KEVOVEX-87553 format. One record per atom (N, C-alpha, C, CB): x, y, z. Coordinates in pm, whole numbers, padded with zeros to 5 digits, always signed. Atoms other than C-alpha are relative to their C-alpha. Glycine has a CB too. Example, Ala and Ser with C-alpha at 12.3 -4.5 7.8 and 13.67 -1.06 7.14 Angstrom:
# KEVOVEX-87553
+00089-00119+00000;+01230-00450+00780;+00090+00120+00000;-00099+00003+00125;-00082-00119-00006;+01367-00106+00714;-00077+00109+00073;+00041+00046-00142;
//
This chain:
# KEVOVEX-87553
+00083-00119+00000;+00000+00000+00000;+00087+00125+00000;-00095+00000+00122;-00077-00124+00005;+00122+00349-00078;-00025+00083+00125;-00037+00082-00126;+00008-00092-00111;+00195+00572+00219;+00092+00118-00027;+00036-00070+00134;-00072-00124+00028;+00351+00917+00249;+00098+00039+00110;-00098+00111-00020;-00082-00043-00113;+00509+00955+00594;+00055-00121+00073;-00080+00090+00096;-00063+00110-00073;+00717+00747+00830;-00092-00058+00106;+00130+00048+00064;+00083+00044-00113;+00468+00732+01119;-00148-00009-00040;+00015+00096+00118;+00141+00000+00040;+00130+00821+00962;-00080+00113+00060;-00063-00129+00037;+00072-00111-00060;+00033+01115+01181;+00101+00094+00066;-00105-00050+00103;-00084-00098-00069;+00173+01431+01345;-00091+00112+00051;+00111+00057-00096;+00077-00109-00060;+00044+01711+01567;+00069+00133-00031;-00014-00020+00154;-00056-00130+00036;+00088+02081+01477;-00100+00109+00033;+00039+00005-00151;+00094-00112-00017;-00060+02426+01543;-00069+00032-00132;+00073+00125+00055;+00068-00050+00119;-00321+02552+01299;+00069+00130-00041;-00155+00022+00026;-00065-00125+00042;-00155+02825+01087;-00075+00123+00054;+00007+00008-00154;+00056-00112-00075;-00211+03158+01260;-00112+00071-00075;+00110+00100+00033;+00101-00073+00077;-00403+03330+00979;-00129-00081-00011;+00053+00035-00140;+00118+00085+00014;-00636+03035+00926;-00070-00017+00133;+00039-00138-00057;+00059+00015-00133;-00689+02987+01299;-00079+00125+00039;+00109-00030+00105;+00071-00123-00032;-00785+03352+01340;-00136+00006-00070;+00085+00121-00039;+00127-00004+00075;-01049+03325+01066;-00096-00108+00047;+00027-00017-00150;+00085+00111-00045;-01180+02984+01180;-00062+00030+00136;+00080-00130+00005;+00049-00023-00136;-01209+03079+01545;-00098+00117+00005;+00116+00026+00096;+00093-00112+00004;-01376+03412+01464;-00134-00043-00058;+00059+00115-00083;+00125+00047+00060;-01630+03246+01236;-00075-00089+00099;+00027-00077-00132;+00065+00089-00097;-01698+02979+01499;-00066+00081+00111;+00101-00099+00061;+00054-00079-00111;-01747+03237+01777;-00127+00074-00043;+00105+00101+00051;+00115-00079+00047;-01989+03446+01568;-00119-00088-00039;+00040+00085-00119;+00108+00086+00050;-02192+03144+01451;-00024-00123+00087;+00031-00043-00141;+00008+00120-00084;-02167+02900+01743;-00143-00034+00042;+00085+00018+00123;+00139+00026-00040;-02538+02941+01825;-00086-00042-00120;-00060+00125+00065;+00075+00037+00120;-02640+02853+01467;+00013-00148-00033;+00046+00083-00119;-00019+00144+00026;-02552+02482+01499;-00133-00069-00025;+00073-00067+00118;+00121+00074+00037;-02807+02251+01339;+00023-00149+00020;-00040+00029-00147;-00008+00145-00018;-02885+01886+01399;+00063-00065-00123;-00141-00058+00026;-00062+00071+00111;-02660+01665+01187;-00088-00118-00038;+00144-00049+00037;+00098+00099+00045;-02888+01443+00980;+00070-00127-00044;-00086+00056-00115;-00060+00129+00032;-02754+01089+00992;-00101-00097-00061;+00061-00062+00125;+00100+00095+00046;-03085+00920+00908;+00004-00019-00152;-00139+00045+00041;-00002+00010+00145;-03060+01000+00535;+00124-00071-00053;-00009+00138-00061;-00123+00065+00044;-02707+00857+00521;-00007-00151+00014;+00118+00053+00078;+00015+00145-00012;-02828+00512+00623;+00086-00059+00110;+00033-00066-00131;-00067+00067-00110;-02701+00263+00872;+00145-00033-00030;-00072-00125+00034;-00140+00026+00033;-02373+00215+00682;+00092+00109+00055;+00017-00011-00151;-00080-00109-00053;-02257+00546+00832;-00002+00000+00152;-00050+00133-00054;+00012+00012-00145;-02263+00418+01190;+00135+00012+00069;-00065-00133+00036;-00127-00021-00068;-01919+00550+01287;-00018+00085+00126;+00099+00066-00094;+00030-00086-00114;-02075+00799+01534;-00129-00049+00064;-00011+00149-00043;+00122+00048-00069;-02331+00700+01799;-00106+00110+00003;+00033-00047+00144;+00093-00111+00013;-02572+00963+01670;-00137-00026+00061;-00017+00034-00144;+00132+00032-00055;-02879+00780+01801;+00001+00010+00153;-00043-00141-00043;-00012-00015-00145;-02748+00814+02159;+00041+00141+00041;+00101-00099+00054;-00047-00136-00029;-02575+01154+02149;+00004+00077-00132;+00141-00002+00069;+00017-00068+00128;-02684+01388+01872;+00112+00099-00028;-00134+00071-00004;-00099-00097+00044;-02410+01570+01684;-00068+00113-00077;+00108-00067-00086;+00053-00115+00072;-02466+01915+01533;+00107+00058-00091;-00051+00107+00099;-00091-00063+00096;-02312+02109+01244;-00024+00149-00004;-00018-00062-00141;+00008-00144+00023;-02235+02477+01211;+00027+00023-00148;+00102+00081+00091;-00019-00016+00145;-02290+02558+00841;+00102+00108-00031;-00133+00032-00068;-00102-00096+00044;-02011+02740+00658;-00023+00036-00146;+00142-00058+00021;+00013-00038+00141;-02032+02941+00335;+00108-00070-00084;+00010+00153-00017;-00091+00073+00087;-01870+02761+00042;+00129+00078-00024;-00067-00032-00131;-00119-00079+00033;-01631+03048-00032;+00102-00004+00114;-00039+00146-00029;-00091+00007-00114;-01487+03033+00321;+00061-00139+00012;-00073+00036+00129;-00054+00136-00003;-01452+02655+00315;+00110-00017-00104;-00113-00103-00024;-00100+00012+00107;-01267+02676-00017;+00126+00078+00036;-00057+00050-00133;-00116-00080-00038;-01041+02950+00117;+00083-00072+00106;-00044+00138+00053;-00073+00068-00106;-00948+02760+00434;+00062-00131-00051;-00093-00029+00118;-00053+00123+00061;-00904+02442+00232;+00132+00030-00073;-00103-00061-00098;-00121-00039+00074;-00651+02619+00008;+00112+00042+00096;-00031+00115-00097;-00101-00050-00094;-00472+02785+00302;+00071-00114+00074;-00063+00094+00099;-00058+00111-00076;-00416+02455+00482;+00079-00097-00088;-00110-00075+00072;-00063+00097+00089;-00299+02264+00174;+00153+00002+00005;-00045+00026-00140;-00147+00002-00004;+00069+02380+00179;+00056-00063+00127;+00054+00140-00014;-00046+00056-00127;+00102+02279+00545;-00009-00152-00002;-00080+00057+00117;+00018+00145+00009;-00039+01931+00485;+00099-00058-00100;-00146-00035-00042;-00093+00049+00102;+00172+01892+00170;+00143-00006+00053;-00006+00089-00125;-00135-00002-00055;+00489+01990+00354;+00021-00115+00097;+00027+00134+00070;-00011+00112-00094;+00421+01735+00628;+00016-00134-00075;-00125-00005+00091;-00001+00126+00077;+00372+01463+00362;+00118-00010-00095;-00128-00014-00078;-00116+00008+00088;+00701+01540+00185;-00014+00079-00126;+00027-00142-00035;+00019-00089+00115;+00597+01823-00048;-00070-00068-00116;+00134+00053-00047;+00084+00063+00101;+00340+01614-00231;-00093+00105-00060;-00081-00119+00060;+00098-00088+00062;+00132+01807-00483;-00140-00055+00028;+00024+00013-00155;+00129+00048-00050;-00222+01788-00346;-00117+00063-00074;-00012+00029+00148;+00129-00047+00052;-00580+01830-00460;-00100-00006+00115;-00049-00087-00123;+00100-00004-00107;-00849+01938-00213;-00121-00084-00038;-00042+00146+00031;+00113+00087+00030;-01131+01684-00190;-00120+00020+00093;+00043-00143+00008;+00114-00014-00091;-01343+01750+00122;+00038+00086+00120;-00049-00139+00047;-00012-00079-00123;-01386+01997+00408;-00130-00022+00075;+00026+00156-00030;+00122+00037-00072;-01629+01878+00674;-00002+00063+00138;-00013-00153+00012;+00017-00063-00130;-01765+02044+00985;-00058+00140-00023;+00135+00008+00078;-00049+00021-00135;-01781+02237+01200;-00095-00092+00075;+00016+00135+00074;+00085+00097-00070;-01910+01935+01393;+00013+00022+00151;+00038-00147-00038;+00006-00019-00145;-02020+01981+01756;-00041-00132+00063;-00099+00116+00038;+00031+00121-00075;-02002+01667+01969;-00055+00039+00137;+00126-00090+00014;+00059-00023-00131;-02208+01647+02288;+00043-00110+00096;-00155+00006-00009;-00036+00097-00103;-02167+01456+02613;-00040-00141-00042;-00065+00037+00133;+00021+00143+00027;-02141+01076+02568;+00021-00038-00146;-00139-00040+00042;-00033+00036+00138;-02044+01097+02198;+00122-00091-00004;+00025+00126-00086;-00119+00081+00025;-01801+00835+02073;+00002-00040-00146;+00004-00125+00093;-00017+00036+00141;-01663+00727+01736;+00071-00134-00008;+00080+00111-00077;-00064+00129+00022;-01585+00375+01631;+00130+00021-00078;-00095-00096-00076;-00126-00011+00075;-01231+00326+01505;-00021-00051-00143;+00115-00079+00070;+00026+00030+00141;-01226+00318+01126;+00112+00060-00084;-00139+00054-00044;-00083-00069+00098;-01034+00417+00815;-00091+00067-00101;+00099-00098-00070;+00082-00077+00093;-01158+00666+00557;+00012-00054-00142;+00040+00148+00003;+00002+00046+00139;-01234+00617+00188;+00131+00038-00069;-00120+00060-00076;-00132-00017+00059;-00923+00580-00022;+00006+00104-00111;+00048-00130-00053;-00011-00083+00120;-01010+00776-00335;+00012+00149+00032;-00119-00023-00089;+00000-00143-00030;-01050+01112-00158;+00075+00037+00128;-00141+00048+00011;-00054-00031-00132;-00893+01083+00189;+00141-00057+00018;-00093-00053+00110;-00138+00048-00012;-00522+01022+00136;+00071+00066+00118;+00077+00026-00129;-00065-00079-00104;-00395+01299+00364;-00103+00096+00059;+00124+00079-00057;+00108-00072-00065;-00617+01467+00620;+00051+00073+00124;-00114-00094+00038;-00030-00067-00126;-00623+01690+00927;-00128+00020+00079;+00071+00135-00025;+00107-00030-00095;-00850+01714+01231;+00039+00129+00071;-00024-00118+00102;-00027-00125-00070;-00875+02065+01377;-00090+00012+00122;-00020+00121-00093;+00078-00027-00121;-00986+02133+01734;-00030+00149+00004;+00076-00046+00130;+00041-00140+00006;-01186+02456+01720;-00046+00052+00135;-00110+00018-00101;+00048-00045-00130;-01333+02465+02069;-00036-00122+00084;-00122+00096-00015;+00052+00101-00091;-01419+02259+02375;-00043+00070+00128;+00106-00111+00030;+00051-00064-00121;-01620+02344+02685;+00096-00024+00117;-00140-00052+00034;-00090+00008-00114;-01447+02395+03018;-00014-00130+00078;-00024+00117+00093;+00021+00123-00077;-01598+02077+03161;+00047-00125-00074;-00147-00014+00033;-00044+00117+00076;-01445+01851+02893;+00123-00063+00064;+00031+00040-00147;-00117+00076-00040;-01214+01582+03022;+00075-00040-00127;-00039-00125+00085;-00079+00040+00117;-00936+01462+02793;-00076-00104-00081;+00139-00055+00042;+00072+00092+00089;-01099+01293+02492;+00097-00045-00108;-00128+00068-00064;-00110+00037+00091;-00819+01104+02318;-00049-00060-00130;+00092-00099+00068;+00014+00069+00127;-00806+01000+01957;+00094-00120+00004;+00030+00095-00123;-00084+00118+00011;-00681+00642+01932;+00032-00021-00147;-00069-00127+00062;-00040+00011+00139;-00481+00608+01612;+00117-00096-00012;+00037+00138-00058;-00108+00093+00026;-00260+00335+01471;+00104+00064-00091;-00053-00131-00062;-00107-00043+00091;+00076+00430+01325;+00013-00103-00112;+00135+00015+00076;-00011+00087+00117;+00180+00270+00998;+00062-00136+00032;+00083+00068-00106;-00053+00130-00039;+00360-00008+01185;-00099-00079+00085;+00131+00017+00076;+00104+00073-00071;+00034-00106+01359;-00010+00030+00147;+00020-00142-00019;+00005-00031-00143;+00105+00038+01705;-00107+00106+00027;+00138+00049+00051;+00108-00093-00033;-00189+00218+01871;+00051+00109+00093;-00118-00075+00065;-00042-00116-00078;-00133+00568+02011;-00124+00075+00048;+00093+00094-00083;+00108-00081-00055;-00356+00788+02230;+00044+00145-00002;-00037-00045+00145;-00041-00139+00021;-00343+01157+02131;-00113+00095+00033;+00047+00021-00145;+00097-00107-00019;-00518+01474+02236;+00053+00127-00066;-00028+00025+00151;-00037-00131+00054;-00521+01815+02068;-00088+00105+00065;-00015+00003-00157;+00070-00111-00064;-00623+02147+02220;-00055+00095-00106;+00093+00076+00097;+00047-00100+00096;-00818+02431+02056;+00117+00078-00060;-00099+00098+00067;-00110-00065+00070;-00592+02587+01793;+00103-00098-00053;+00066+00097+00090;-00091+00102+00050;-00414+02258+01720;-00069-00089-00101;+00056-00084+00115;+00055+00096+00095;-00458+02006+01442;+00088-00125-00003;-00011+00062-00142;-00072+00127+00011;-00357+01648+01379;-00001-00042-00146;-00064-00109+00090;-00011+00058+00133;-00228+01543+01038;-00008-00152+00013;+00134+00043-00070;+00000+00146-00003;-00298+01179+00957;-00033-00055-00139;-00101-00053+00103;+00032+00071+00124;-00308+00937+00665;-00128-00078+00027;+00119-00096-00047;+00128+00048-00054;-00676+00875+00718;-00053-00125-00070;-00102+00108-00009;+00041+00125+00067;-00720+00594+00462;+00094-00115+00035;-00003+00020-00152;-00098+00102-00037;-00426+00406+00614;+00005-00026+00150;+00136+00040-00049;-00014+00012-00145;-00428+00470+00989;-00137-00016+00066;+00073+00123+00058;+00124+00025-00074;-00708+00317+01194;-00013+00106+00110;-00003-00144+00060;+00015-00110-00096;-00852+00598+01409;-00143+00009+00048;+00044+00133-00063;+00132-00019-00057;-01145+00685+01631;+00009+00047+00144;-00080-00129-00009;+00009-00040-00141;-01261+00796+01976;-00097-00095+00070;-00047+00150+00014;+00090+00101-00057;-01404+00480+02137;-00046+00029+00141;+00066-00132-00003;+00042-00035-00136;-01423+00635+02485;-00102+00113-00007;+00123+00042+00087;+00102-00106+00004;-01739+00843+02547;+00054+00134+00048;-00121-00039+00084;-00037-00135-00039;-01691+01218+02567;-00062+00033+00135;-00043+00102-00108;+00049-00050-00128;-01722+01355+02918;+00012+00152-00003;+00079-00062+00122;+00002-00144+00015;-01822+01717+02873;-00112+00041-00093;+00135+00051-00053;+00120-00043+00073;-02088+01929+02707;+00025+00038-00145;-00061+00116+00070;-00022-00049+00137;-01913+02046+02388;+00144-00027-00043;-00032+00151-00009;-00131+00025+00059;-01624+01944+02162;-00015+00022-00150;+00053-00145+00033;+00026-00044+00137;-01592+02107+01818;+00122-00029-00088;-00033+00152-00004;-00105+00035+00095;-01387+01971+01527;-00040+00038-00142;+00032-00150+00007;+00019-00010+00145;-01346+02037+01156;+00105-00089-00066;+00012+00150-00051;-00083+00101+00066;-01189+01800+00903;+00030+00044-00143;-00069-00139+00002;-00036-00028+00139;-00996+01863+00581;+00067-00124-00059;+00095+00124-00009;-00051+00120+00067;-00904+01597+00325;+00057+00036-00136;-00112-00107-00014;-00068-00022+00127;-00672+01584+00024;+00043-00134-00059;+00123+00094+00019;-00064+00114+00065;-00530+01340-00228;+00106+00054-00095;-00106-00090-00075;-00099-00047+00098;-00235+01356-00469;-00070+00060-00123;+00092-00116-00044;+00064-00074+00109;-00315+01598-00750;-00019-00087-00123;+00081+00123-00035;+00036+00071+00124;-00494+01443-01050;+00031-00149+00009;+00075+00061-00119;-00033+00142-00018;-00444+01096-00904;-00102-00069+00090;+00142-00016+00058;+00101+00064-00084;-00771+00943-00777;+00031-00145+00033;-00134+00007-00069;-00036+00140-00026;-00611+00597-00793;+00136-00012+00068;+00002-00079-00131;-00128-00002-00069;-00312+00689-00578;+00021-00125+00085;+00011+00124+00086;-00008+00112-00094;-00393+00402-00343;+00034-00132-00068;-00131-00015+00074;-00031+00124+00072;-00338+00142-00616;+00148-00009-00035;-00083-00009-00127;-00142-00003+00033;+00029+00241-00651;+00079-00060+00115;+00046+00144-00029;-00083+00061-00104;+00282+00029-00463;+00106+00098+00046;+00064-00130-00052;-00111-00081-00051;+00553+00181-00246;-00042+00084+00117;+00055+00088-00109;+00030-00082-00116;+00575+00378+00076;+00127+00069+00046;-00061-00084+00113;-00115-00072-00054;+00800+00611+00268;+00092-00096+00075;-00047+00114+00094;-00081+00083-00087;+00915+00351+00519;+00010-00145-00044;-00055+00005+00138;+00003+00140+00041;+00832+00025+00346;-00069-00090+00099;+00139-00048-00021;+00069+00082-00101;+00645-00092+00658;-00135-00044-00053;-00016+00077+00133;+00131+00051+00042;+00338-00306+00602;-00111+00080+00067;-00014-00151+00034;+00118-00065-00056;+00005-00134+00649;-00102-00110+00027;-00058+00111-00097;+00068+00124-00033;-00186-00399+00838;-00146+00015+00042;+00074-00067+00110;+00136-00017-00046;-00528-00249+00903;-00103-00070-00086;-00032+00144+00008;+00106+00032+00096;-00711-00370+00592;-00076-00127+00035;+00058-00013-00137;+00068+00127-00020;-00785-00733+00673;-00072-00008+00134;+00098-00114-00011;+00052+00019-00136;-00856-00691+01045;-00094+00108+00046;+00112-00010+00095;+00069-00113-00058;-01022-00354+01080;-00105+00062-00090;+00098+00103+00038;+00117-00048+00073;-01291-00313+00816;-00113+00010+00102;-00038-00094-00121;+00085-00034-00113;-01564-00158+01028;-00088-00114+00049;-00087+00115-00038;+00094+00101-00045;-01818-00443+01031;+00069-00128+00043;-00100-00031-00109;-00070+00121-00039;-01546-00701+01100;+00057+00008+00141;+00111-00028-00098;-00060-00012-00132;-01424-00563+01432;-00105-00023+00107;+00066+00136+00017;+00092+00023-00111;-01579-00656+01765;-00065+00131+00043;+00074-00065+00119;+00050-00133-00035;-01616-00286+01837;-00118+00037-00089;+00112+00105-00012;+00106-00036+00093;-01827-00240+01524;-00120-00091+00015;+00051-00006-00143;+00114+00089-00020;-02038-00549+01589;-00083+00043+00121;+00047-00145+00017;+00073-00051-00115;-02126-00405+01930;-00082+00122-00039;+00097+00035+00114;+00075-00116+00048;-02225-00079+01761;-00119-00046-00085;+00090+00094-00082;+00110+00050+00082;-02436-00277+01512;-00113-00054+00087;+00049-00110-00095;+00104+00052-00090;-02618-00453+01797;-00080+00115+00062;+00063-00087+00111;+00068-00113-00063;-02696-00121+01964;-00085+00077-00100;+00101+00093+00066;+00075-00070+00103;-02803+00044+01639;-00122-00081-00043;+00089+00030-00119;+00114+00085+00036;-03024-00255+01554;-00112+00014+00101;+00043-00147-00010;+00101-00017-00104;-03201-00218+01887;-00070+00135-00011;+00064-00014+00137;+00058-00133+00014;-03253+00151+01818;-00087+00014-00124;+00110+00104-00004;+00065-00027+00128;-03361+00135+01454;-00092-00111-00048;+00102+00024-00104;+00082+00112+00044;-03519-00208+01417;+00043-00061-00131;-00139+00044-00013;-00050+00058+00124;-03304-00296+01114;+00048-00142+00026;+00113+00086-00061;-00032+00140-00028;-03293-00675+01114;+00137-00040-00050;-00104-00090-00061;-00129+00045+00054;-02986-00708+00893;+00116+00045+00088;+00020+00054-00142;-00106-00043-00091;-02785-00510+01147;+00019-00099+00113;-00032+00138+00056;-00011+00099-00105;-02867-00757+01417;+00068-00126-00052;-00138-00034+00057;-00065+00115+00061;-02764-01035+01178;+00148+00023-00020;-00065-00034-00132;-00142-00031+00019;-02438-00859+01096;+00075-00002+00132;+00016+00136-00068;-00065-00002-00130;-02367-00816+01464;+00029-00140+00049;-00085+00074+00101;-00018+00136-00048;-02409-01187+01528;+00085-00084-00092;-00133-00065+00018;-00070+00080+00100;-02226-01300+01215;+00147-00016+00035;-00013+00063-00139;-00143+00019-00018;-01869-01420+01194;+00074+00123-00045;+00050-00124-00075;-00074-00120+00038;-01594-01158+01151;+00010+00023-00149;+00136-00006+00057;-00013-00019+00145;-01589-01216+00776;-00129+00049-00064;+00043-00128-00065;+00127-00040+00057;-01954-01120+00735;-00005+00151-00013;-00117-00051+00085;+00017-00143+00019;-02053-00778+00606;-00137+00027-00056;+00109+00058-00092;+00132-00031+00053;-02391-00611+00543;+00011+00049-00143;-00069+00104+00087;+00004-00048+00138;-02490-00535+00186;-00113+00098-00014;-00017-00117-00099;+00107-00094+00027;-02717-00279+00032;-00122-00078-00048;+00043+00106-00105;+00120+00065+00048;-03059-00350-00117;+00030-00093-00116;-00103+00103-00041;-00037+00088+00111;-02875-00517-00406;+00074-00124+00049;+00086+00075-00100;-00075+00112-00053;-02720-00773-00171;-00058-00134-00035;+00010+00011+00147;+00059+00127+00037;-02961-01039-00292;+00067-00061-00122;-00147+00018-00027;-00068+00054+00118;-02737-01081-00597;+00124-00078+00039;+00037+00112-00095;-00111+00085-00040;-02504-01301-00399;+00094+00067+00097;+00075-00044-00119;-00082-00069-00098;-02351-01037-00169;+00138+00035-00050;+00013-00084+00121;-00134-00027+00051;-02054-00985-00400;+00019+00143-00045;+00030-00093-00114;-00011-00137+00047;-02132-00625-00492;+00063+00089+00107;-00137+00055-00039;-00047-00103-00090;-01937-00341-00339;-00111+00100+00022;+00127+00068-00055;+00102-00101-00027;-02130-00053-00189;-00019+00089-00121;+00038+00084+00123;+00013-00088+00117;-02054+00168-00491;-00073-00069-00114;+00137+00045-00047;+00067+00074+00108;-02163-00105-00735;-00148-00018+00031;+00067-00136-00022;+00140+00018-00038;-02482-00165-00538;-00079+00129-00022;-00011-00044+00147;+00067-00128+00022;-02568+00206-00547;-00021+00023-00149;+00082+00116+00062;+00014-00018+00144;-02502+00215-00922;-00111-00089-00056;+00133-00032-00070;+00105+00091+00046;-02726-00090-00972;-00137+00052+00040;+00021-00140+00056;+00128-00056-00043;-03004+00067-00764;-00040+00118-00088;+00007+00043+00146;+00030-00115+00085;-02977+00385-00971;-00044-00044-00139;+00123+00092-00010;+00036+00050+00133;-02990+00188-01297;-00142-00056+00000;+00100-00108-00047;+00135+00057-00011;-03302+00003-01180;-00103+00113+00008;-00012-00093+00124;+00093-00113-00012;-03467+00333-01082;-00020+00069-00134;+00051+00100+00104;+00011-00064+00132;-03389+00485-01422;-00083-00085-00095;+00140+00026-00059;+00076+00091+00086;-03527+00177-01599;-00149+00007+00033;+00051-00144+00015;+00141-00007-00040;-03850+00189-01398;-00062+00134-00042;-00014-00019+00153;+00051-00130+00042;-03883+00560-01468;-00028+00002-00150;+00100+00111+00036;+00023+00008+00144;-03844+00491-01840;-00125-00078-00035;+00118-00062-00067;+00120+00080+00024;-04111+00222-01828;-00125+00081+00031;+00002-00128+00083;+00116-00082-00038;-04350+00457-01647;-00026+00108-00104;+00021+00064+00137;+00017-00103+00104;-04286+00730-01906;-00061-00060-00126;+00135+00066-00034;+00053+00066+00119;-04355+00483-02187;-00147-00033+00018;+00078-00127-00031;+00140+00031-00027;-04679+00367-02025;-00085+00127-00004;-00015-00069+00136;+00075-00126+00000;-04786+00727-01967;-00021+00051-00142;+00073+00105+00083;+00013-00046+00139;-04717+00809-02331;-00104-00082-00074;+00134-00008-00072;+00100+00086+00067;-04918+00508-02449;-00141+00039+00044;+00027-00150+00031;+00132-00037-00050;-05207+00609-02224;-00045+00133-00058;+00000+00007+00153;+00035-00129+00057;-05193+00963-02355;-00044-00014-00145;+00118+00097+00009;+00038+00022+00140;-05200+00845-02716;-00136-00067-00008;+00106-00086-00071;+00130+00067+00000;-05491+00615-02636;-00112+00099+00029;-00002-00113+00104;+00101-00101-00032;-05678+00906-02478;-00027+00093-00116;+00044+00081+00120;+00019-00088+00116;-05619+01125-02783;-00081-00070-00109;+00136+00045-00057;+00074+00074+00102;-05745+00851-03018;-00147-00010+00038;+00060-00141-00019;+00139+00011-00045;-06059+00797-02808;-00073+00134-00012;-00006-00050+00145;+00063-00132+00009;-06126+01170-02794;-00036+00033-00145;+00094+00109+00058;+00028-00027+00141;-06101+01197-03175;-00115-00086-00050;+00125-00026-00086;+00111+00086+00040;-06332+00900-03224;-00132+00052+00053;+00023-00144+00048;+00124-00053-00057;-06586+01056-02990;-00045+00125-00074;+00020+00032+00149;+00038-00120+00074;-06571+01386-03176;-00052-00036-00139;+00120+00096-00012;+00045+00041+00134;-06606+01205-03510;-00139-00063+00005;+00099-00099-00062;+00129+00068-00010;-06909+01006-03386;-00112+00097+00034;+00007-00109+00105;+00103-00092-00047;-07091+01306-03239;-00083+00058-00115;+00064+00113+00080;+00082-00054+00110;-07198+01466-03578;-00095-00103-00060;+00090+00054-00110;+00088+00104+00054;-07335+01132-03702;-00123-00019+00087;+00074-00132-00013;+00114+00017-00090;-07551+01094-03392;-00097+00118-00013;+00048-00016+00145;+00088-00119+00012;-07675+01452-03429;-00079-00005-00131;+00083+00131+00008;+00069+00008+00129;-07758+01396-03800;-00111-00103+00005;+00098-00035-00112;+00103+00104-00011;-07946+01074-03724;-00120+00047+00079;+00058-00124+00064;+00110-00050-00084;-08149+01247-03453;-00084+00099-00079;+00055+00065+00130;+00075-00099+00079;-08246+01527-03696;-00092-00066-00102;+00096+00093-00070;+00081+00073+00096;-08377+01277-03951;-00120-00058+00071;+00081-00111-00071;
//
């Protein structure tokens, strides 16, 4: 697997100019936080215990997100060895509440090669809420960052999460993600900085870990989704599928979504065709009725 750094993560201060803008925007808009809608994302996004402790988002204008994304890029690139980067995602500002926790996971490969977590604020009653992250050699580390600090990490390579519940009323993070410029398949290229094996893939896919199966059991109890309860009880090699899983369970999530979309488009086409046929039939009947009406009137006159 391709990696970029020797360890896989590093802690650093948020650049002064960006921190000034981020913290000012947060302070002025901290009361505008809205409920983060996890229901529409489906049960496959069960990395956060949103059904037990609701997270909120502070919306940000696109122009500011793009500006901060650009400003942070040189810092992330320098940490990764002056890699030319392309911005892919800026998420947050997410507000965690008391008892929030995040299952340990890795991020999607095509967009999350190099990332950073920024601590924007935390309430005075917050106890240390460590991020557990695996270095590229597989060793687990416990790290904390204070407001004004960020953590660089290879988020598609290093298993990470906050499995311990938050003790405190507020903890605010934002997340930036990048990949090598014009290289969406960077992860398919062999080679790494250190040559160390990246060992998370086989053992830590979310639904294969004991931690995730426990989350599936709790989410099944909350939502009533039967397949979640089945996934929780299954062997470590089992994994839930989408609505297209009846095709043998061999489809990836992306392929299943594409198949569902194709089926929806096909059904829409059939409905349009039926509607057109019905419309043509209605026009023909209307013309026949108009043509028959003069004959009936002539017969009545005779």
